Structure formats: C-alpha cells, structure tokens
N, C-alpha and C positions, 0 to 999 in steps of 0.2 A: 484332492484329486490324485489319481495314479495314472500310469501309462502301461498298457499291455502290448501295444503294437507300435512299430517304429514311428508311424505318422501321428501317433498320439502325443509325441514328445513336444511338438510345437505348441499345441493348446495347453499342454502341461506347463511349459515355460511361461506362456502368456498368463496363466492363472497364478503361478507361484513366483516367477522371477521375470516379469516383463522387462525387456531390455531394449533400449533405444539403439544400441549397437550390438545386436546379437551376432551379426556377420558383417565382415568388412573386407574390402579388397582395394588395392591401389590401382586405379586406372590412369590412362594418359592425362586425363583432365583433373585428376585429384582422387580423393578417397570416395568410395561409394559405400554407404552404410545401409544395412537392412535391419529395421527394428523387428521384434518378434511379430508384430501385427503385419508388417510388410511381408515377412516370410510366409505367414499363413495365407494372405491374400494372393501373393504371387503363385504359391503352390496350387491354390484353388484354380487360378486362371490357366495354369499349365494343364492341370487335370481336365478342365473343360475343353481345352484344345485337343487333347488326346481322344476324349469321348466324341468330339465333333468329327474326328477322322474315322469313327466307326470301330475303334478298338474295343475288344471285349475282355472280360475278366480272364486272366491267365495268359494273355498274349505277352510275348517277350520283346523288350526294347533294350538294345545295348547302349551303354554309355562309354564312349571312347575318349579318354583323356589321360594326360600325364600327371597332372596335379589336381587337387581338389580346389573348389571355388564355391562361392555362394550359389551360383547358377547350377553347378553340378549337384550340390546337396539338395537344392529345392526341386530340381528335376527328379532326383531319386525319390524324394518324399511324394511328389506329384504322381509319379508312376504307381507307387505302392498304395496310396490312398484311393486310386482309381481301380485297384484290383489287378494292375498289370505287374509283370515280373521284370525287374531290372537285372541286366546282365552287364556288370562293369568289366571293362577291358582296358588294359594299359596301351597307350598309343604307340609305344615302342615295340610291341610284339611284332613278330615277323608277319609277312603277308600270308604265309602258309598257316600260321597259328590263328590269325584273325579269321581267315576263311573257314578253318576247322570249327572255331568257336561259334561263329555266326550260323553255320550250317547245323552243327550239333544241337544248338539251343533253339533252332527254328526261329531266329530273330526276324521280325517283320520290318522294324524300323531301327535306325541307328542315330544317336545324337553324338556329335563330335565337338571337341573343344575349340578347334581352329581349322584354317584352310588346309594345312598339311594333313591333318587327320581325315578331313573330308575327302581329299583327293586320294588318300590311301584306300578308303572304302570304295570310292568310285571305280578304282582300277580293277577291283575284283567283283564288282556288282553283277556282272554278266554271269558269273559262276554261281550266283546265289539266287535261285528262282523265287525264294520266299521273301527276299528283301525288297520292300516296296519303295522306301524313300530314306534319304539321309538329311538330317537337320543339323545345322551348326549353331553353337551357342554364341558365336560372333556373327555380326551382320556381314553377309557376303552378297554382292550384287547378282551372282549367278547361281545361288543355291538357296533353298529354303532355310530359314534361320529361326532363332529363338523367338523373335517378334512374331513370326508366322504361327507359332504355337500358342502364344498368349491370346486367350479368348475370354472376354468378360462373361462370366457365367450368368445365364438367365435364371429366373426363379425355378424353371423346370430343370436346368442343369444342376442347380444347388440341391434340389430335392433328390435328383438321381445320384449325385455324389454322396449325399448323406445315406442313401439306401446302400450304395456300394460299400461305404466305410463300415456301416453297421453289420454287413454280412461277412466281413473279413474277420476270421477268428485268429487268435494268437498262435494256434498250431498250424495255420495255413502257410504255404510257401511264400516267402517274401522276395527272395533273390536267388540267383544261381551265380556262384562265384567260381571261376575256373582257377584251378591250382596253377602254380607257376610253371610246372612241368620241367623240373630240373632233370628229369629223365622220362622219355616217352611222351605220349600225347597228354595234354592237360585234361583233367577230369572236372566236370561240372558239379560243384558241391552245392546241394540244396539246403538252404538255411531258412528256417521259419522265423516269424516275428518273435516267438518265444525264445528261440535259440539266442538271437542277438540281444533282445531286451534283458533276458536273464543275465547275460554277460555284462551288459551295461550296469545293471543294478548292483551286481556283485563287485564290479570294479570301482564304481564311484563311492562305495562304502569304504574303500581303502586309500583313495587318493584325495587329498585335501583341496580339490578344485571347487570353487564356489562362485556365487554371482558377482563377486568382486574381482575375480581372476581374469587376466588377459592371457590368451594362448595363441600360438602360431601353428598353422597347419601347412606342411609343404611336402608330405609324402603322398604317394599315389593312392587315390581312393579305390582303385581296382583291388587293392590289398585290403582284406577284411580288418586288419589291425587299425589302420588310419580311419577307415570308414566307421568302425564301431566307436573309436575314440571321438570322432566328430559328433556323433549322436550323444555320447556321454557328456561332452562339453555342453551341448544344448540342454540336456537334462539337469545340469548343474547351474545353468543360467550364465555361464561364462561368455565373454566376448571373444569370438573366434576371428582371427586375422589370417588372411590367405596370401601366400606368396606366389607370384607368377613364374619365377625362375630362380636358379641358384644365386645369381648375382644380386637380385633384389632381396633375397632372404637376409643377407648380411645387413643391408640397409634397414630392413624391417626390425631386426633384432634391436638395433640401437634406437629406432624411432618408436616402436610399439612397447618396448621394455616388457617382454612377456614373463609370466610367472612359471609357465609350464609349456613343454612341447615334447613331441615324440620323435625319435630318430631310429634308424637302423644302425647296427654296429659299424658298417663300412663308413658312414659319415663321420663318426667319432675317430675312426682310424685315419681318415683323410685330414681331419682337423689336427690331429696329433702330428701327422707327417708335415703339414704346412707349418706348424709351430716349430718343429725341428729345423725345417729348411730356413725359416726366418731367423732362428737363433744362430744358425751357422753364418749369417751375414752380419752379426753384431760385432762390435769391438771386443777385445779379449776379456776385459773385466765383466761387462754385462753378459757376455756369452757364458762365462764361468758361473755367474750368479743364476742364470736361467737354468743351466744344466743341473746345478746344485738343487734348485727348487724342485725340478722334475724328479730327481733321484729321491728327494725327501717325500714328495707326494706319492710315489710308488710304494712307500713303506707304510702308508696310511692304514689305520685300523679304526673301524667305527666303534667297536665294543671296548677296545683297550687302546686309548689314544696315545699311549706311550708315556714316558717319564716327563718330568717338568722341562728338561732340556729340549726334548723333541717338540713339545708344545710351543716353547719359546721360538724354536727354529721355524716351526710352521707359521707362527705369527709374522716372523720376518719375511718368509717366502710369500705370504699373502700380501704383505705391504708392498714388496718390491716387484713381484711377478704376477701372482694369481689375481690381484685386483684389476690388472690390465685385461686379463682374459674375461673377467666378469663384466667389465665395462663394454667390451665388444659385443656382449650378448644383452646389453641393456641394463645390467646391474641389479635386476630384480628376480633372477631365476631362482625358483624354490625347488624345482624338480625336473629331471629329464628322464622320460620313460623310454626304455630301450627294448626292442623286440625284433622278431623275424629271423634272427641268427644269433650265434654265440658271440658274446663280447669278451675280449681279453680282460681278465681280472685286473691286470696292471693299469689299464686305462680307466676302469671303474674306480680304482683307488685314487689315481691321479686327479681325475676331474672332480671326484668327491672331496678330496683334500683341498682343491682349489675353490670350494664353496659352490660347486655345481653338482648338486646331489643326484647321483645316478641310481636308477631303480630298474633293474633288468627283470624281464618277465619271460614267460614261455607260453606258446600256444601254436595253433595251426588253423588253417582255414576250416577244417572239419569240426573245430571246437569253438568257433564264432568270435574271437579266437583264443581268449586268455584262459590258461589252465592254472598257472602259478605266477606269483609276483612278489618281488621284494618290497616290503611295506615301508611306510614313512615313519611309523612309530618306533620308539627305542627298542632295539633288539630285533627289529623286523627285517634287517638286511644282512646278508652274508655274501661277500664278494666271491665270485667263482660259482655261484649258484643262481638259479632262476626264482628263488624264493619259496614261499609256502603255497599250497593250493588255495585258490580263492574260495570264498564261502559258497556252499551248495554243490560243490564238485567233489567227486571221489577220485582219488588217484592211487593206483597200486602198481607195483613192479613185479613182474614174473621173477620169482626167486626170493623176493622180500628180504627182510633183514638188512644186512650191509651189502648184500650181493647186488651186482649189476644185472639189469635185465631190461626187457622191453617195457615201456611206459604204457599203461592202460588207463583210460579215462572214462568216467560215467557221470552224466549230469544233464540238466536241462539245456545246456549249451551244445550238446553233441548233435551233429547234423541229422537231417532226415535221411540222407543217403546221397549216392552219386546219380546224377541225372542220366536216365537211359542206360544205367549200368548196374542192374540188380546183382549180377554175379560179383562185381567188384565190391559192392556194398556188403554182401554177405561175407566176403573174405575178411573185412576189417571190423564189422559191427556184429556183435553177438546178439542172440535173442534176448538176453537179459540186459542189453544196453551198453556193454563195455566196448569201447573203441580201441582198436590196436593202432597206436600212433605211428609205429615204425621207428620211433626214436628210442634210444637206450639211455638209461639213467640209473641213479642210485640215490638213496637217502643219505644225507650227511648232516651232522649236528642234530640228529634225531628227526627233524621235521622239515629240513630244507632239501629241495630237489636239485640235483646236479645232473646236467645233460652230459653224457659221455660220448655220444656220437649218433649218427643216423644209421639205422640197421642196414639199409640197402647200400650204404657207402662203404661199410666195413668189407675188406677183402682178405683173401687168404693167399699167402705166398706159396710157392712150390715147396717151401720148407715146412709147410703145415701150420704156420703161425698166422693168427688173425691180427690184422692191423686196422685201427680206426684212423683214417687219414686226417680227420679234423683236429685231433690232438697234436699231430705233427705240424699241421698247417698253422694252428694258432701259436705254437711255440716258435715257428719260423717267423711269423709276422710280428713277434715281440722284439725281434732284432730290428734296429732302425733302418737298415739298408734293404730290407725285404718288404715290398708293398703288398704283393699278392703271391700266393703259393697254392699249388694244387698237387697233391701226392697221389701217385698211382702205383699199381703193382699186383693186380689180380692175376693169379696163376703165373707169376714171374718170380725169379729167385730173390729179388730184393726190391724195396720201394725206390722210386725215382720221383723227381719233382720238377714241375714247370714253375719258374720263378720270374716275377716281374720286379726288377730292382726299383728302389725309391730313387729316381733319377736326380731329383734335386739334391739329396744328400750325397749321392754317388758322384755328382759333378764336383761338389765341394771336396770330396776325398781325392778325386783325380787332380784337382788344382793343388791340393796340399802335398801330393806325392809326385808332382811333375809328370803326370800322365796327360798327354794332349787330348782335350775334349773336342769331339766333333758333333755327333748326333746319336741318339739312343740306338738306332738301327745298326750303327757301326760299332758303338762302344760295347755292345753285348758280345762282339767277337774279339775284342781286345784281350790278349792273353793275360795282361796284368789285372784287368777288371774281372775276367773269368776266375783267375786264381784267388782274387780277393773275395768274390762271392762264394767260392768253394770254402774259403776259410770261415765265412759267416755260417755256412751250413754245417761246418765241422763243430762250431760252437753249439749249434742246435743238437747235433748228433750226440755230443758229449752228455746231454741230459736225457738220453733215451736208451733203452735196452738195445742190445745189438740187432735183434731182428726187426726193430722199428727204424733203424738208422737209414737215412737216404743215401743210396749208393752213388747216384749220378744226378746232375742238375742240368737243365736247359734254360738259358736266359731268354726272356721275351722282351721285345722292345715296344709293343703296343699294348695298352691297357685293355682289359675286358670291359665291355660296357653293355648296358641294357639295349642300346640302339643297335649294336652289332649282333645281338642275340646270344652273346656269351654269358650274360648275367640275366637273372630274373628281374622283374620290376623292383624287388626288394634287395637287389644287388648281391644275390647269392649265385655262385658259379653253376652253370649248367654242365655238369661233369661229363656226361656222355658226348655232348656236342663239342666241348673243348678237347676231350681225348681223341675224338675222331678227327678234329681239325689238325691236331699235332701228332697224328699217328706215326708219320715218317720220322719225326724228331724223337719220339718215344722209343721207337724200334732202334734208332741209332744209339740211344743211351745204353740200351742193353747190350748192343754189340760192343760198345766201348768198354762196358763193365766186364763183359766176358773176356775181352782181350787183356784187360788189366789183371783179372783174376787167373787167367789161363797162363 
C-alpha cells in the first residue's frame, strides 16, 4: 500500500505499522493514547460533523493553536479528507494579522485550541462577515466545542465521505499556509497533497525514524516544518508524544525518552544560555570542568575526530559533563532535526560532541518545506551548512560555481502559488517551475549548501558596500553575553545593532566586578555595563572587515517574543516591526556616531 494524499497516511499506517500508541498527550487525569484505529475513527467522526454543518468541498476552516496535539492533527486530517481546506494559524499572531488571514482566506469556521484563542477570535468576529462559528478543542460551557463536532457517521455519511475522498486528487489544494510575515503582510501559500507528500517521502528516506521510535512534538503546527514532520512520523509508524507547554516539555523528555525531535535554532541557543548560567553558579572546580568540556565540544569534527588525545579528552568530558545533558533529555536521543533559521555552527558542534546528533536543514513554506538536509549516514553532515538537496529536488544558484547567489529550487514540493496573488506568484515562480527563494547561498565542499543570508535583508550603506546582517548577528550571538542581536544600516554610513544581553550571565559578571545589580531595565543604562557590552561587540568587530563593523549599539532590556509580535512563530525577528519600534533609538545611535566621528 502507498499514500498519495495526506489523509491516506492513517490507513497506510494501519496497514503497515498498526500502533496502539500512535499519538499521545498528557492530560490532567493522566496519559491519553490514540491507536491508529482510534485516529481513523475519530477523524471520520469529525469529517461527518463538518458535513452535517453543510460545508462543501473547497470551504476554508482555520485552526488556531500554539502547539500541535492529537486533536489538532486529527482535525487537520478530518478537514482534508472531507475536501475542506485547512488554514493553520499561530495563536500568538496579532489581532490585525489574524483578521487579515481569516478575511483573505475567506474562512467560514475557526477551530481554536483553548479559551484564550477562542476569545481572541470572538473579539474580531464582527469584522469578519464570512465567519460563521468558532469551535474550541477544549470543552467550554459557553462555546461550541470538539464534542459538538463529533458525529457518529451513518451509512450514508460513510458513503458520502468515501466519494469525497476518492474525488480528491494528489494535485488538489490541501492547505493554505500563511507565511510568517517578517516583512509586510503575510501571503497565503497554496500547497497540494503532492507538494507535502513528496516532501514527506523524500525526508523519511533520509531519517532513520521507524515504528520502534518515540518522538516528541512541541513546535507550532501552523509552521509547515512541524506539520510535515508530524505526518512523516505517522508514515514511519513512530509514536508521537505531544507537549502542552515549555515547562512540561522538560518533564516529557525524561519521561518519554524520545529518540528524535525537531527544534528551531533559538531553542538550542536558549538551552546553551541556560547551561552557561547554571555553570556560573557551580563551585570553582566543577565550573572549570564544565567550561573545559564546552570548549572541547566546540572543536568537534565529525569527519576528522582529532588525535587520540582529543578523543580521550572527549571521553572524559562525556563522562563528567555531557552524560548529564543526555540524561536530562531522556538518555536515548539519536537525532535532533533543526530548521526554520540559521544555527550557529559552534552549537551544532557542541551538542553533537555531547552525543546529541544535530542535523540542520533548509526550506521554506513555499517548498513544503524541506529543500536540503544534513544526513545521518557517514559523511552526510557538514557543520555550518544545511546539507545536500533531498531526493527529487533540483537546486541551483545564480552564478553557480563557487560564487554566491540566489538559491533557486524546482521539484514536486514547490507550491501551487500564492492565494489570490497571481502577480506575486509570477514574480517568484517561473514558467518552467523554478522558484526564487529570496535566500542567498553557495556550494561548499562541492555538494553542501551554505546559506549566506536573506536577499531582502541585505542592505547597502552610504559607502556603497553591501552588508548581510545575519552574518554579523550570528557572530555576535556566539559571544556568551549577547542573547539577541539585530543589525541595521540601510542607506546609513555604518551598521548599528540592537542588543539584548544575556542577563543571567551579565548578573554574574556584575557580581564578580562589584557592579551593583538592580533590574535589566536599569542595568542597560549603567555605564560599566554599557562599556562591557561595547567591549563584547569590539571582539565581534575584530573578526569583520571594516565596512561590516558595528559602529554603535543600543541595549534592550525586554526580550522579543512571538506574543509581543516581535518574533514570528518560529522565533525569527520581524525586522521591519522592530526597526520601526526602535526608530528613535536607532536615530540617536547615528547622531552619537556622527558626533564621535566629527
């Protein structure tokens, strides 16, 4: 048996890898498990519920949630097998974005994850004439809920559903996924069953997940990366465990003992920051040992693991330090898949040295999403790259050879187009199927793809030099005292940076240097702290050519978050929004710089 459409994956699993614990989530009363058969029956009941409401093929239903869950996934399957179009939305999007997406997609119904998300939709419902009803996946006394949609299908319903399923072709539209909108309004990316299924099949041929694997899912399903991965897990027969919140994720790691999971780079950066902060609280000898192990890990090479002395040292580091990290994640992790943004190579080296094998990939919503991936087989991974193109996909770079240029992609995973935006579609998608990704890259080591920046983020200074801010930002974040950094400088004489210090480590530095600590909002104005952070940036500047060096910095005291709208759901900064928010401070940096230079 094979699968050609996303909703074929459940019967495929039932036929090939029937699983008594296909999906699992920890509820207040204990674990709730869904067997493959449970999943099929539940999806059929939800489909019957939608058909009973009178929905017709092609109608759009939005799913508003922060994290994936068994109910979210089964709702998604139920919609698609009934011929309906699911529109996933992150619950932390702004009211303006939510209203835009629901109106742009012509959504008639919304399914929410909880009361908070339900009330968010209710507040804007009057501005959305097409929106008929809001259902919540949790039981609410004053709102329609999951149970209200569950309908035991009659023989007539089952026949109707079979007819609908049979009529859906793999080339048909399956979902509309709105881009994160790091700049401007989000665009609805139309993906067919074939787009996503082709990506699933290509990916599972490279990742050793199987019916004996346990995996954990905690990223937002509104992002195509985690959504595709969830369907890939089902296709492999793995048991998928879901986390309700960040605090529970730590508990689940130790309890579930997963073999694989996916993360975005920011989560690994936060984990590293937390490790550094905890190390700073240790006594002198354990602190020295931990820092020694980290320095050792950052020298790790997969292909050439070093001389005998290095291997012996790494064995000691594993025994004393890294084994503790692995136990915190359950002790059975075989691979961590990383996507959605660039990962600092030093962190990939460190965690891989610690026995937590890191595999970074590259993709975008428009490519369903995976384009390239660092493999698990020997020689298949190169730190600092996003790996090799996955099977069935063509990748080329304008300029070719060793030259840097825009990355172009062609293959069965490339989107149908942007919803209601034919001109935007024509701008990025050629007649012969090549997609302009807007990302810049180059080939290294002959066959590995390295991302060098986002085309639209590259800016030109008044000196006529082009600057890729991501290169500087990643270098800045490699210093332990800088948690976040955003570099700006379009049509300005030099780059400047907005910097969020790593306040846990900064507090330790203050205590060690007799600087009285109060609170972040006051410490960013302390002249000793400002001078120290300028010294950190000077270390970064020393590694850059003169035209890329940051001339002035402004320290922030509040982190950017998805809830505040400063980050996308995958924790990438919304550059235009942040620049507008701090325009006054940015202007002041250039005034200070002019005064110093004048």
